[in-house]
C-alpha positions in Angstrom: -40.4 6.2 -54.1 -37.0 7.8 -53.9 -33.8 6.6 -55.6 -30.6 5.8 -54.4 -27.6 7.9 -55.7 -24.7 6.0 -57.0 -21.8 5.8 -54.7 -18.1 6.3 -55.5 -17.6 2.8 -56.3 -13.8 2.6 -56.9 -13.1 4.3 -53.5 -15.6 2.2 -51.6 -14.0 -0.9 -52.9 -10.5 0.1 -51.7 -11.7 1.4 -48.4 -11.5 -1.2 -45.3 -14.5 0.5 -43.7 -16.8 -0.2 -46.6 -19.7 -1.4 -44.3 -19.4 1.8 -42.2 -19.5 4.0 -45.7 -22.5 2.4 -46.7 -24.3 2.7 -43.4 -23.5 6.5 -43.3 -24.4 7.1 -47.1 -27.8 5.5 -46.6 -28.4 7.6 -43.4 -27.3 10.9 -45.1 -29.7 10.0 -48.1 -32.5 9.3 -45.6 -31.9 12.8 -43.8 -31.9 14.5 -47.1 -35.3 13.1 -48.2 -33.6 11.3 -51.4 -34.8 8.1 -49.5 -38.2 9.1 -48.1 -40.4 7.6 -45.4 -41.6 4.0 -46.7 -39.1 4.1 -49.7 -37.6 0.8 -50.7 -34.1 0.2 -50.0 -32.1 -1.7 -52.6 -31.7 -5.6 -52.0 -28.3 -6.5 -50.3 -27.6 -8.6 -53.4 -28.3 -5.6 -55.7 -26.1 -3.1 -53.9 -23.3 -5.4 -53.1 -23.2 -6.1 -57.1 -23.5 -2.2 -57.7 -20.7 -1.4 -55.4 -18.3 -4.2 -56.0 -18.5 -5.2 -52.2 -19.4 -8.5 -50.4 -23.1 -9.1 -49.8 -21.9 -9.8 -46.1 -20.6 -6.1 -46.0 -23.9 -4.8 -47.0 -25.8 -7.2 -44.7 -23.8 -5.7 -41.6 -24.6 -2.2 -42.7 -28.4 -3.1 -43.1 -28.2 -5.0 -39.9 -27.0 -1.7 -37.7 -29.7 0.5 -39.4 -32.4 -2.0 -38.6 -31.2 -2.2 -35.1 -31.2 1.5 -34.7 -34.9 1.8 -36.3 -33.9 3.5 -39.6 -35.2 0.7 -41.9 -37.7 -2.3 -41.4 -36.7 -5.6 -42.7 -39.2 -8.5 -43.1 -38.4 -11.6 -44.3 -39.8 -12.1 -48.1 -40.6 -8.5 -48.3 -38.5 -5.6 -49.6 -36.5 -3.4 -47.0 -38.1 0.0 -46.4 -37.3 3.2 -44.6 -38.8 3.5 -41.5 -41.8 5.6 -40.2 -41.7 9.4 -39.8 -40.2 9.7 -36.0 -37.1 7.6 -37.3 -36.6 9.9 -40.2 -37.2 12.9 -37.9 -34.6 11.5 -35.9 -31.9 11.0 -38.7 -32.4 14.8 -39.8 -32.0 15.8 -36.2 -28.7 13.9 -35.5 -27.3 15.3 -38.8 -27.6 19.0 -37.6 -24.9 20.8 -35.0 -26.4 20.8 -31.6 -26.1 24.0 -29.5 -27.1 24.6 -26.0 -30.0 27.1 -25.7 -28.9 30.6 -25.3 -25.2 29.3 -25.1 -25.4 29.1 -21.5 -22.2 27.9 -19.5 -22.3 24.3 -18.4 -23.9 23.9 -14.7 -21.0 22.5 -12.7 -20.3 21.8 -9.3 -18.0 23.7 -7.0 -15.2 20.9 -7.8 -16.1 20.9 -11.5 -15.8 25.1 -11.6 -12.5 24.6 -9.7 -11.1 22.2 -12.1 -12.4 24.3 -15.1 -10.6 27.4 -13.9 -7.3 25.6 -13.3 -4.2 26.0 -15.5 -2.8 22.6 -15.5 0.7 21.9 -16.5 0.9 21.5 -20.1 1.3 18.4 -22.1 4.5 18.1 -23.8 4.1 18.7 -27.8 3.0 15.8 -29.8 5.8 16.3 -32.0 8.7 14.0 -31.2 12.3 15.5 -31.1 15.3 13.6 -31.2 16.9 15.1 -28.2 14.0 15.3 -25.7 15.1 16.1 -22.0 11.6 15.2 -20.8 11.3 14.4 -17.1 9.1 11.5 -16.3 9.9 9.6 -19.7 12.2 6.4 -19.6 13.6 4.6 -22.7 11.2 1.9 -24.2 14.4 -0.4 -24.7 14.9 -0.4 -21.0 11.4 -2.1 -20.4 12.4 -5.6 -19.4 10.4 -7.0 -22.2 11.1 -10.6 -22.1 11.0 -11.3 -18.3 7.8 -9.1 -18.3 6.1 -11.2 -21.2 7.1 -14.5 -19.7 5.4 -13.8 -16.2 2.2 -11.9 -18.0 1.6 -15.1 -20.0 2.0 -17.3 -16.8 -0.5 -15.1 -15.1 -2.6 -15.1 -18.2 -2.8 -18.9 -18.4 -3.3 -19.5 -14.6 -6.6 -21.1 -14.1 -9.3 -19.2 -12.7 -12.9 -20.4 -11.5 -14.5 -17.2 -12.8 -13.8 -13.8 -14.2 -15.1 -11.1 -11.4 -14.0 -7.9 -10.0 -10.7 -8.0 -8.0 -10.6 -6.4 -4.3 -10.4 -2.8 -4.6 -7.3 -2.8 -2.5 -5.5 -4.8 -5.0 -4.5 -8.4 -5.7 -3.0 -10.2 -2.4 -0.1 -11.5 -4.0 1.1 -8.1 -5.2 0.3 -6.6 -1.7 2.3 -9.4 0.2 5.4 -9.1 -2.5 5.3 -5.4 -1.9 5.3 -5.7 1.9 8.5 -7.7 1.7 10.2 -5.4 -1.0 9.5 -2.1 1.0 11.3 -3.6 3.8 14.3 -4.7 1.8 14.6 -1.7 -0.3 13.2 1.4 1.5 13.5 0.2 5.2 9.5 0.4 5.4 7.9 -2.3 7.6 4.2 -2.7 6.8 1.5 -5.4 6.4 -0.1 -6.4 3.1 -3.3 -5.1 4.4 -1.9 -1.5 4.6 -1.5 -1.2 1.1 -3.7 -0.1 -1.7 -2.8 -0.5 -5.1 -3.7 2.2 -7.4 -3.5 3.3 -11.1 -0.2 5.4 -10.5 1.1 7.7 -8.0 -1.4 10.5 -9.2 -4.5 8.5 -8.3 -2.8 7.9 -5.0 -2.6 11.8 -4.4 -6.0 12.2 -5.8 -7.3 9.7 -3.2 -5.5 11.6 -0.5 -7.0 14.9 -1.5 -10.5 13.4 -1.7 -10.4 11.5 1.5 -8.5 14.0 3.6 -9.4 17.7 2.6 -12.5 19.7 2.7 -13.0 23.3 1.1 -12.3 25.2 4.5 -9.0 23.3 5.1 -5.6 24.1 4.4 -2.4 22.0 3.2 1.3 22.6 3.2 2.9 22.1 -0.1 6.8 22.4 -1.2 7.9 25.5 -3.2 8.7 24.6 -5.9 6.9 21.5 -6.2 5.2 18.9 -8.3 2.3 20.9 -9.9 0.1 18.1 -10.6 -0.1 17.3 -6.9 -0.7 20.8 -5.9 -3.5 21.0 -8.3 -5.4 17.6 -6.9 -5.2 19.4 -3.4 -6.6 22.7 -4.7 -9.4 21.1 -6.5 -10.8 20.2 -3.1 -11.1 24.0 -2.3 -8.4 23.7 0.3 -5.9 26.5 0.5 -2.1 25.8 -0.3 0.4 27.2 2.2 3.9 27.0 0.3 6.8 26.3 2.2 10.3 27.1 0.4 12.8 24.5 0.0 16.8 24.7 0.1 19.5 22.5 -1.1 18.4 19.8 1.6 14.8 19.8 0.9 11.7 21.3 2.8 12.7 24.0 5.3 10.8 22.5 8.2 11.5 25.4 10.5 9.2 27.5 8.5 6.4 25.0 8.9 3.0 27.0 9.7 0.9 26.4 12.8 -2.5 27.1 10.8 -5.1 25.0 12.5 -6.9 24.4 9.4 -3.9 22.6 8.1 -4.9 18.7 7.5 -1.7 17.5 5.5 1.7 18.3 4.2 2.8 17.0 0.9 6.6 16.3 0.7 9.4 14.7 -1.5 11.9 14.1 1.2 14.1 11.3 -0.5 14.4 13.5 -3.6 12.9 16.8 -3.5 10.9 17.4 -6.6 12.2 19.3 -8.8 15.0 20.7 -6.9 16.7 17.3 -5.7 17.5 17.8 -2.0 17.4 15.0 0.2 15.9 15.8 3.6 18.2 15.2 6.6 17.2 13.1 9.7 16.9 16.2 11.7 14.4 18.0 9.4 12.7 14.6 9.0 12.2 14.2 12.9 11.1 17.9 12.8 8.6 17.5 10.2 7.1 14.2 12.1 6.9 16.2 15.4 5.1 19.0 13.8 2.5 16.4 12.1 2.1 15.2 15.8 1.4 18.8 17.1 -0.8 19.6 14.1 -2.7 16.1 14.0 -1.9 16.4 10.3 -1.1 13.8 7.7 2.1 13.6 6.0 2.0 12.5 2.4 5.4 11.2 1.4 5.8 10.9 -2.6 8.6 8.7 -2.9 8.7 9.1 -6.7 12.0 7.8 -7.6 13.7 6.9 -4.2 15.2 3.6 -5.5 17.7 5.6 -7.6 20.4 7.1 -5.7 24.2 7.1 -6.9 27.2 6.2 -5.0 25.4 4.8 -1.7 22.5 3.1 -0.5 18.9 4.6 -1.2 18.0 6.6 1.8 15.3 4.9 3.9 11.7 6.4 3.5 10.4 9.0 5.9 7.6 6.6 6.8 10.1 4.0 8.2 10.8 6.8 11.0 7.1 7.2 11.7 5.7 5.9 15.2 2.6 7.9 15.4 0.9 6.6 12.2 0.8 10.2 10.6 2.7 9.2 7.3 0.9 8.1 3.9 3.4 6.5 1.8 3.1 6.7 -2.1 5.2 4.6 -4.3 5.1 4.0 -8.0 6.6 1.8 -10.6 6.4 4.6 -13.4 10.2 5.3 -13.1 11.6 1.6 -12.7 9.4 0.3 -15.4 7.1 2.4 -17.4 4.8 5.3 -16.8 2.5 3.6 -19.2 1.9 0.7 -16.8 -0.2 3.0 -14.5 0.5 0.9 -11.2 1.2 2.6 -7.9 0.5 2.0 -4.3 -0.3 3.5 -0.9 0.9 2.4 2.4 -1.6 3.7 5.0 -1.8 4.2 8.6 -4.3 1.4 10.0 -7.1 4.2 10.8 -7.1 5.2 7.0 -7.4 1.7 5.4 -11.0 1.4 5.2 -11.8 4.8 4.0 -9.3 4.6 1.2 -10.2 1.2 0.2 -13.8 2.4 -0.1 -12.8 5.5 -2.1 -10.7 3.5 -4.4 -13.6 1.1 -4.9 -16.0 4.1 -5.7 -13.2 5.4 -8.1 -12.5 2.4 -10.5 -13.3 -0.9 -8.6 -9.4 -1.8 -8.9 -6.2 -1.5 -10.8 -5.7 -4.1 -13.6 -5.4 -7.7 -12.3 -3.2 -9.3 -14.8 -0.6 -6.6 -14.5 -0.7 -6.9 -10.6 0.2 -10.5 -10.7 2.8 -10.3 -13.2 4.6 -7.7 -11.1 4.1 -9.7 -7.9 5.8 -12.7 -9.5 8.8 -10.3 -10.9 9.1 -9.1 -7.1 8.8 -12.7 -5.6 11.4 -14.2 -8.1 13.7 -11.4 -7.6 13.7 -10.2 -11.3 12.2 -6.8 -10.2 15.0 -5.9 -7.9 17.7 -7.1 -10.2 16.2 -4.8 -13.2 16.3 -2.0 -10.6 20.0 -2.7 -9.8 20.9 -2.8 -13.6 18.9 0.5 -14.4 20.5 2.2 -11.4 23.9 1.4 -13.0 22.6 2.5 -16.4 21.2 5.7 -15.2 24.4 6.5 -13.1 26.1 6.3 -16.6 23.9 8.3 -18.4 23.8 11.1 -15.4 27.7 11.2 -15.9 27.5 11.7 -19.6 25.1 14.6 -18.9 27.3 16.2 -16.3 30.5 15.8 -18.6 28.6 17.4 -21.5 27.0 20.4 -19.6 30.7 21.2 -18.1 32.1 21.2 -21.7 29.3 22.7 -23.8 27.6 25.1 -21.6 28.8 28.6 -20.2 30.8 29.1 -17.1 28.6 29.8 -14.3 26.1 27.1 -15.2 25.0 25.3 -11.9 23.7 21.8 -11.5 21.3 20.7 -8.5 19.8 17.5 -7.3 22.3 15.3 -9.2 22.9 12.9 -6.5 19.8 10.9 -7.1 16.9 10.5 -9.3 16.3 10.7 -13.0 16.5 14.3 -13.6 18.7 17.3 -12.9 17.9 21.2 -12.3 20.3 23.4 -14.8 20.3 26.7 -13.6 22.1 28.9 -16.5 23.4 32.6 -16.3 20.8 34.1 -18.2 18.6 37.0 -17.4 14.8 36.9 -16.9 11.8 34.9 -18.3 12.1 36.3 -21.7 15.4 34.6 -21.8 13.8 31.1 -20.9 11.2 31.1 -23.9 14.1 32.5 -26.0 16.2 29.5 -25.2 13.5 26.9 -25.6 12.6 28.0 -29.1 16.0 28.4 -30.2 16.6 24.7 -28.8 13.6 23.3 -30.5 14.9 24.6 -33.8 17.9 22.4 -33.2 15.7 19.4 -32.2 16.3 19.6 -28.5 13.3 19.8 -26.0 14.0 21.3 -22.5 11.6 22.2 -19.9 11.6 25.3 -17.7 11.6 25.2 -13.8 9.4 28.0 -13.7 6.2 26.0 -14.0 7.1 24.2 -10.7 6.3 27.2 -8.8 3.1 28.4 -7.6 1.3 30.9 -10.1 2.2 34.1 -8.2 5.8 33.2 -7.9 5.9 31.9 -11.5 6.0 35.3 -13.0 8.8 36.8 -10.9 11.9 37.4 -13.4 14.1 37.4 -10.5 14.1 33.7 -10.4 16.4 33.4 -13.6 16.6 30.9 -16.1 16.5 27.2 -14.9 15.4 23.8 -16.5 14.5 20.4 -15.4 16.5 17.9 -17.6 15.3 14.5 -17.6 17.8 11.9 -18.8 16.3 8.5 -18.4 14.8 8.0 -21.9 18.1 8.9 -23.8 21.2 7.0 -24.6 24.4 8.4 -23.6 25.3 9.3 -27.2 21.9 11.4 -27.4 22.7 13.1 -24.4 26.0 14.4 -25.4 24.7 15.6 -28.7 21.8 17.0 -27.2 23.8 19.1 -24.9 26.0 20.2 -27.7 23.1 21.6 -29.7 21.8 23.1 -26.6 25.2 25.0 -25.9 24.8 26.2 -29.6 21.4 27.6 -28.6 22.8 29.3 -25.6 25.6 30.9 -27.6 23.2 32.1 -30.2 21.5 34.0 -27.5 24.6 35.0 -25.5 25.0 38.4 -27.1 21.5 39.9 -25.7 20.8 37.6 -22.6 23.9 36.7 -20.9 25.0 38.7 -17.7 
């Protein structure tokens, strides 16, 4: 009969996962043959005394081993290591697994396309004190007290049973959104046209899956939101890039390719350049969609935040032909971690999108939906948006003043009239300078993100694009913004001898 080796007592006594350590140690000794087949395992009382842990802890480890078939326990008899088959399984599970011949995984066409993609890199895990990350909002700005009160009320609301919710979303939230969109975005819609999703990224993914095939084409803004472009490309459809100018999509350059099934646009605040599509171009885009029988996916990612005037009405508010799919999100007004967004669909798309949503994940989190519905119904959500609009305007002004003071003459700012970011173009030459400036800024605790990643791959490499950055300011205080820009100015001056024109 094999003997159980002594275990490192003091370390095991201090470890909070003592039961797991006992389980893993016994399994290792079985795999090594120290505890052979049929070997007697120490009693729970004896092992607990030896290791200085509670008998309950040892019993929990033994129960797990017995449940997995590694030991056999019989009332009134000693616990023993199970038969050969179990011991072989123990040894096999301890060896690293390798695919035979190191063959590549056999993927679907979709899987192969996704595997080959170069998706936008996630920001480094290291947190810098002056991070101008677009898409981040300040944790201190979240309406925690109001949210907690509404969440607890939803939690305590009596339910006859706990079961899956409708895939299109909670009825109360869809009803509240129907009213809110009319007040805030000039968009009239019925609750049944709304599908609640896990953030706008899922909304875009659903549009790609439901509307595009591999031999189709889609229109995309250049530059544009790269994660949306990747969603559409993953279907195998061909992207047809249409350039933007200071007003947004250049609609006169929309192609007439008969393969086109949709166009993805950000008309209220073009991402990332910041233009607002004027009424004449909006009408031209809708007329093009009618001729092409194409869908228009309107991503209204931060349309609630416009400064000095009322937010521009949504493109979908002008749609009389049922061609526009409106995508909204709560990531900018509340938090990207909330993962709640929504689609407003033309009537003929309601059923396929609801079914596709159900296949994807059944439904978005219910308590969060009901909490949000209560905030919209009470007016608390709109009060929060108004408060944050004023606060973001102050931060934007701090950013613009600091840039004017600290950065060289010739620095250009684009897209400052709305949203939570600006594009800053510096009088620096080439993409080499872009990387040098990013590195020099990080040494000072400042993170900035290049505009070049928003262009299609073949355009991204062109040095003629110069050096420009997308500066998000929503997650920083005015004080942090001022100091961050000052340090960024230092980094630019450090490089000025070699890269300034």
